N, CA, C and O of each residue as an XYZ file, in Angstrom:
448
protein
N       0.817     -1.161     -0.035
C       0.055      0.013     -0.075
C       0.956      1.228     -0.041
O       1.954      1.261      0.679
N       0.582      2.257     -0.854
C       1.291      3.468     -1.102
C       0.718      4.536     -0.321
O      -0.505      4.661     -0.378
N       1.355      5.291      0.366
C       0.608      6.489      0.963
C       0.784      7.638     -0.018
O       1.728      7.741     -0.800
N      -0.342      8.588      0.123
C      -0.250      9.829     -0.719
C      -0.444     10.959      0.216
O      -0.969     10.929      1.329
N       0.103     12.026     -0.463
C       0.188     13.332      0.356
C      -1.279     14.037      0.106
O      -1.726     14.284     -1.015
N      -1.855     14.278      1.176
C      -3.321     14.787      0.809
C      -3.671     16.128      1.502
O      -4.719     16.758      1.357
N      -2.633     16.447      2.265
C      -2.629     17.990      2.879
C      -1.396     18.472      3.025
O      -0.438     17.773      3.353
N      -1.337     19.875      2.758
C      -0.004     20.568      2.937
C      -0.415     21.888      3.725
O      -1.467     22.499      3.538
N       0.449     22.188      4.514
C       0.228     23.220      5.534
C       1.434     24.250      5.557
O       2.549     23.847      5.224
N       1.258     25.463      5.910
C       2.277     26.553      6.083
C       2.270     26.730      7.747
O       1.227     27.000      8.343
N       3.442     26.564      8.371
C       3.659     26.653      9.679
C       3.589     28.121     10.095
O       3.218     28.449     11.223
N       3.930     28.934      9.223
C       4.004     30.348      9.498
C       2.532     31.081      9.599
O       2.211     31.787     10.556
N       1.843     30.857      8.677
C       0.465     31.485      8.673
C      -0.679     30.472      8.823
O      -1.827     30.913      8.885
N      -0.481     29.283      8.881
C      -1.606     28.354      9.221
C      -2.456     27.990      7.982
O      -3.493     27.342      8.126
N      -2.044     28.387      6.804
C      -2.811     27.947      5.705
C      -2.689     26.494      5.408
O      -1.605     25.912      5.472
N      -3.835     25.895      5.074
C      -3.803     24.507      4.759
C      -4.439     24.211      3.308
O      -5.352     24.924      2.893
N      -3.969     23.220      2.605
C      -4.439     22.894      1.329
C      -4.628     21.427      1.350
O      -3.738     20.660      1.717
N      -5.899     21.013      0.918
C      -6.274     19.562      0.968
C      -6.517     19.047     -0.549
O      -7.108     19.749     -1.369
N      -6.042     17.843     -0.830
C      -6.235     17.292     -2.261
C      -5.291     16.147     -2.347
O      -4.875     15.537     -1.362
N      -4.996     15.908     -3.502
C      -4.109     14.770     -3.652
C      -2.907     15.195     -4.526
O      -3.015     15.477     -5.720
N      -1.694     15.215     -3.791
C      -0.533     15.910     -4.293
C       0.564     14.866     -4.615
O       0.757     13.921     -3.849
N       1.325     15.048     -5.817
C       2.226     14.324     -6.270
C       3.473     14.276     -5.399
O       3.913     15.379     -5.077
N       4.071     13.292     -4.994
C       5.275     13.032     -4.109
C       6.523     13.217     -4.936
O       6.516     12.889     -6.123
N       7.608     13.735     -4.355
C       8.932     13.943     -4.956
C       9.563     12.423     -4.829
O       9.482     11.687     -3.846
N      10.205     12.154     -6.070
C      10.738     10.770     -5.970
C      11.986     10.607     -5.207
O      12.417      9.509     -4.853
N      12.647     11.930     -4.924
C      13.815     12.053     -4.092
C      13.678     12.148     -2.675
O      14.594     11.913     -1.886
N      12.351     12.547     -2.318
C      12.123     12.567     -0.796
C      11.994     11.349      0.022
O      12.059     11.324      1.251
N      11.821     10.416     -0.699
C      11.738      8.963      0.069
C      13.087      8.379      0.182
O      13.225      7.341      0.830
N      14.133      8.967     -0.409
C      15.480      8.376     -0.414
C      16.038      8.398      1.152
O      15.815      9.346      1.906
N      16.804      7.206      1.537
C      17.461      7.186      2.664
C      18.694      8.096      2.931
O      19.188      8.653      1.951
N      19.167      8.274      3.992
C      20.137      9.124      4.195
C      21.524      8.967      3.392
O      22.223      9.910      3.020
N      21.766      7.732      3.213
C      22.940      7.383      2.273
C      22.774      7.856      0.850
O      23.618      8.551      0.285
N      21.645      7.448      0.295
C      21.394      7.662     -0.895
C      21.263      9.188     -1.161
O      21.611      9.617     -2.261
N      20.781     10.024     -0.217
C      20.774     11.362     -0.338
C      22.233     11.876     -0.315
O      22.604     12.798     -1.041
N      22.939     11.312      0.447
C      24.511     11.785      0.365
C      24.985     11.434     -0.983
O      25.556     12.316     -1.624
N      24.839     10.353     -1.463
C      25.274     10.072     -2.770
C      24.857     10.766     -3.992
O      25.608     11.003     -4.939
N      23.566     11.091     -3.915
C      23.032     12.002     -4.801
C      23.561     13.557     -4.675
O      23.976     14.188     -5.648
N      23.499     14.008     -3.532
C      23.911     15.279     -3.230
C      25.555     15.645     -3.678
O      26.001     16.625     -4.274
N      26.167     14.562     -3.188
C      27.634     14.616     -3.574
C      28.013     14.652     -5.056
O      28.898     15.367     -5.524
N      27.217     13.769     -5.768
C      27.282     13.675     -7.064
C      26.851     15.043     -7.966
O      27.415     15.384     -9.006
N      25.740     15.730     -7.335
C      25.485     16.861     -8.047
C      26.420     17.975     -7.710
O      26.920     18.644     -8.615
N      26.681     18.208     -6.449
C      27.916     19.161     -6.116
C      29.057     18.927     -6.839
O      29.655     19.937     -7.210
N      29.579     17.714     -7.178
C      30.862     17.522     -7.830
C      30.520     17.641     -9.380
O      31.409     17.495    -10.218
N      29.238     17.903     -9.722
C      28.959     18.007    -11.178
C      29.043     16.792    -12.035
O      29.301     16.933    -13.230
N      28.816     15.432    -11.449
C      28.856     14.394    -11.848
C      30.358     13.750    -12.155
O      30.660     12.878    -12.970
N      31.155     14.447    -11.265
C      32.528     13.766    -11.285
C      32.582     12.434    -10.404
O      32.405     12.554     -9.192
N      32.803     11.250    -10.915
C      32.591     10.078    -10.159
C      33.784      9.951     -9.344
O      33.710      9.286     -8.311
N      34.893     10.513     -9.684
C      36.295     10.348     -8.995
C      35.857     11.121     -7.699
O      36.064     10.609     -6.599
N      35.272     12.312     -7.815
C      35.137     13.129     -6.551
C      34.112     12.573     -5.628
O      34.133     12.807     -4.420
N      33.189     11.814     -6.226
C      32.110     11.043     -5.296
C      32.925      9.906     -4.681
O      32.686      9.657     -3.499
N      33.784      9.233     -5.265
C      34.237      8.308     -4.584
C      35.355      8.766     -3.392
O      35.627      8.071     -2.412
N      35.881      9.957     -3.666
C      36.821     10.518     -2.648
C      35.947     10.921     -1.423
O      36.246     10.639     -0.263
N      34.940     11.544     -1.764
C      33.853     12.137     -0.708
C      33.194     10.932      0.068
O      32.920     11.016      1.265
N      32.974      9.876     -0.645
C      32.623      8.733      0.019
C      33.481      7.894      0.882
O      33.064      7.082      1.708
N      34.819      8.183      0.595
C      35.796      7.321      1.262
C      35.899      5.805      0.504
O      36.420      4.861      1.099
N      35.414      5.680     -0.713
C      35.451      4.281     -1.348
C      36.295      4.434     -2.559
O      36.695      5.523     -2.970
N      36.568      3.171     -3.161
C      37.219      3.119     -4.445
C      36.237      3.635     -5.712
O      35.016      3.630     -5.550
N      36.717      3.992     -6.735
C      35.961      4.541     -7.852
C      35.023      3.489     -8.267
O      33.871      3.848     -8.513
N      35.381      2.044     -8.404
C      34.445      1.211     -8.866
C      33.262      1.004     -7.765
O      32.135      0.684     -8.143
N      33.481      1.146     -6.764
C      32.520      1.192     -5.427
C      31.605      2.292     -5.616
O      30.383      2.171     -5.528
N      32.220      3.384     -5.881
C      31.158      4.697     -5.951
C      30.345      4.523     -7.281
O      29.151      4.812     -7.362
N      31.053      4.052     -8.263
C      30.155      3.791     -9.525
C      29.049      2.947     -9.350
O      27.889      3.212     -9.666
N      29.529      1.766     -8.755
C      28.350      0.687     -8.385
C      27.237      1.302     -7.469
O      26.060      1.045     -7.725
N      27.553      2.070     -6.457
C      26.602      2.614     -5.536
C      25.702      3.647     -6.360
O      24.486      3.689     -6.169
N      26.265      4.383     -7.176
C      25.645      5.202     -8.147
C      24.576      4.347     -9.046
O      23.375      4.591     -9.163
N      25.175      3.491     -9.532
C      24.251      2.868    -10.389
C      23.110      2.191     -9.635
O      21.998      2.150    -10.163
N      23.329      1.634     -8.381
C      22.107      0.911     -7.730
C      21.260      2.199     -7.186
O      20.074      1.943     -6.978
N      21.664      3.517     -6.927
C      20.711      4.426     -6.697
C      19.874      4.782     -7.924
O      18.677      5.014     -7.754
N      20.429      4.847     -9.199
C      19.931      5.161    -10.314
C      18.651      4.085    -10.398
O      17.522      4.505    -10.648
N      18.878      2.869    -10.203
C      18.119      1.842    -10.354
C      16.986      1.811     -9.300
O      15.902      1.319     -9.611
N      17.195      2.308     -8.092
C      16.222      2.461     -7.100
C      15.167      3.639     -7.364
O      14.053      3.735     -6.849
N      15.710      4.431     -8.194
C      14.904      5.584     -8.703
C      14.198      5.366     -9.998
O      13.415      6.207    -10.438
N      14.472      4.212    -10.633
C      13.938      3.890    -11.826
C      14.538      4.703    -12.960
O      13.850      4.974    -13.944
N      15.735      5.078    -12.857
C      16.587      5.844    -13.819
C      17.489      5.259    -14.445
O      18.371      5.966    -14.932
N      17.544      3.936    -14.611
C      18.678      2.983    -15.230
C      19.019      3.652    -16.426
O      18.147      4.291    -17.015
N      20.210      3.590    -16.876
C      20.829      4.221    -18.204
C      20.121      3.213    -19.218
O      20.005      2.015    -18.958
N      19.638      3.824    -20.446
C      19.142      2.976    -21.544
C      20.345      2.242    -22.094
O      21.492      2.690    -22.104
N      19.929      0.980    -22.584
C      20.876      0.086    -23.296
C      21.371      0.997    -24.393
O      20.688      1.850    -24.960
N      22.825      0.676    -24.659
C      23.546      1.370    -25.664
C      23.455      0.499    -26.929
O      23.938     -0.632    -26.886
N      22.793      1.007    -28.200
C      22.785      0.233    -29.344
C      24.220     -0.239    -29.830
O      24.299     -1.380    -30.284
N      25.330      0.528    -29.773
C      26.569      0.126    -30.000
C      27.429     -0.250    -28.912
O      28.572      0.186    -28.784
N      26.871     -1.068    -28.123
C      27.367     -1.502    -26.924
C      28.956     -2.055    -27.205
O      29.843     -1.752    -26.407
N      29.209     -2.795    -28.269
C      30.535     -3.405    -28.507
C      31.634     -2.122    -28.556
O      32.716     -2.076    -27.971
N      31.095     -1.204    -29.336
C      32.126     -0.076    -29.616
C      32.190      0.594    -28.325
O      33.321      0.920    -27.963
N      31.250      0.859    -27.581
C      31.223      1.714    -26.298
C      32.183      1.065    -25.441
O      33.001      1.704    -24.779
N      32.085     -0.413    -25.439
C      32.927     -0.971    -24.491
C      34.403     -0.862    -24.770
O      35.179     -0.853    -23.814
N      34.904     -0.769    -26.152
C      36.119     -0.330    -26.528
C      36.541      0.957    -26.092
O      37.686      1.109    -25.668
N      35.650      1.990    -26.158
C      35.845      3.337    -25.881
C      36.025      3.289    -24.283
O      36.913      3.963    -23.761
N      35.312      2.619    -23.644
C      35.333      2.574    -22.051
C      36.624      1.904    -21.648
O      37.119      2.375    -20.625
N      37.241      0.975    -22.181
C      38.471      0.432    -21.890
C      39.559      1.436    -22.270
O      40.552      1.595    -21.560
N      39.359      2.085    -23.363
C      40.571      3.202    -23.740
C      40.583      4.142    -22.515
O      41.611      4.425    -21.900
N      39.248      4.639    -22.189
C      39.307      5.636    -21.103
C      39.809      5.212    -19.960
O      40.409      6.007    -19.236
N      39.639      3.801    -19.582
C      40.301      3.392    -18.274
C      41.622      3.479    -18.417
O      42.284      4.084    -17.574
N      42.211      2.881    -19.518
C      43.620      2.829    -19.684
C      44.354      4.353    -19.755
O      45.448      4.612    -19.253
N      43.525      5.262    -20.470
C      43.963      6.629    -20.294
C      44.212      7.286    -18.915
O      45.229      7.882    -18.559
N      43.048      7.053    -18.192
C      42.931      7.451    -16.662
C      44.071      6.593    -15.799
O      44.682      7.148    -14.885
N      44.272      5.441    -16.091
C      45.499      4.741    -15.472
C      46.696      5.465    -15.801
O      47.451      5.757    -14.874
N      47.027      5.848    -17.133
C      48.223      6.511    -17.439
C      48.393      7.742    -16.941
O      49.518      8.130    -16.628
N      47.277      8.531    -16.800
C      47.448      9.859    -16.166
C      47.379      9.800    -14.661
O      47.406     10.884    -14.077
N      47.284      8.590    -13.879
C      47.284      8.660    -12.480
C      45.974      8.743    -11.887
O      45.799      8.592    -10.678
N      45.070      8.974    -12.691
C      43.715      8.978    -12.084
C      43.101      7.715    -11.420
O      42.295      7.784    -10.492
N      43.514      6.642    -11.929
C      43.158      5.417    -11.144
C      44.407      4.646    -10.972
O      45.361      4.742    -11.745
N      44.366      3.741     -9.747
C      45.292      3.130     -9.580
C      45.009      1.796    -10.113
O      43.904      1.560    -10.601
N      46.046      0.794    -10.049
C      46.034     -0.528    -10.911
C      44.856     -1.344    -10.354
O      44.065     -1.835    -11.159
N      44.710     -1.498     -9.230
C      43.488     -2.405     -8.692
C      42.085     -1.692     -9.472
O      41.264     -2.336    -10.126
N      42.048     -0.378     -9.252
C      40.708      0.230     -9.831
C      40.718     -0.108    -11.254
O      39.669     -0.568    -11.705
N      41.785      0.047    -12.097
C      41.739     -0.172    -13.520
C      41.369     -1.618    -13.886
O      40.574     -1.892    -14.786
N      42.083     -2.634    -13.026
C      41.639     -4.041    -13.218
C      40.199     -4.234    -13.030
O      39.442     -4.771    -13.839
N      39.924     -3.792    -11.995
C      38.207     -4.017    -11.799
C      37.455     -3.503    -12.769
O      36.529     -4.203    -13.179
N      37.659     -2.256    -13.324
C      36.980     -1.658    -14.438
C      36.958     -2.368    -15.766
O      36.035     -2.358    -16.580
N      38.246     -3.052    -15.868
C      38.527     -3.778    -17.251
C      37.901     -5.153    -17.249
O      37.508     -5.644    -18.307
N      37.788     -5.835    -16.018
C      37.408     -7.243    -15.955
C      35.954     -7.330    -16.101
O      35.396     -8.427    -16.079
């Protein structure tokens, strides 16, 4: 059974509205999910920064964010050129490894 918001009120003036109001999909997130989403937004989508703020490895941060998207029903659409995108992703991982943005363990995890 899903609960619906049926009354809104202003604490300052006492005004109340009754009806059936749409709920915010982000309002029901737990504290950890709110932290992940907030950090991701503040870092402007920088997954490396998300990992640093959460104190976890890059692959772990990426996995937690993917799980959050799934809970919100916002899973990334399947890529029609998946084979080619996989090659580009591998090249990106190798580039980041060479630039020192990833350590060997993180790169190995991403490539496996």
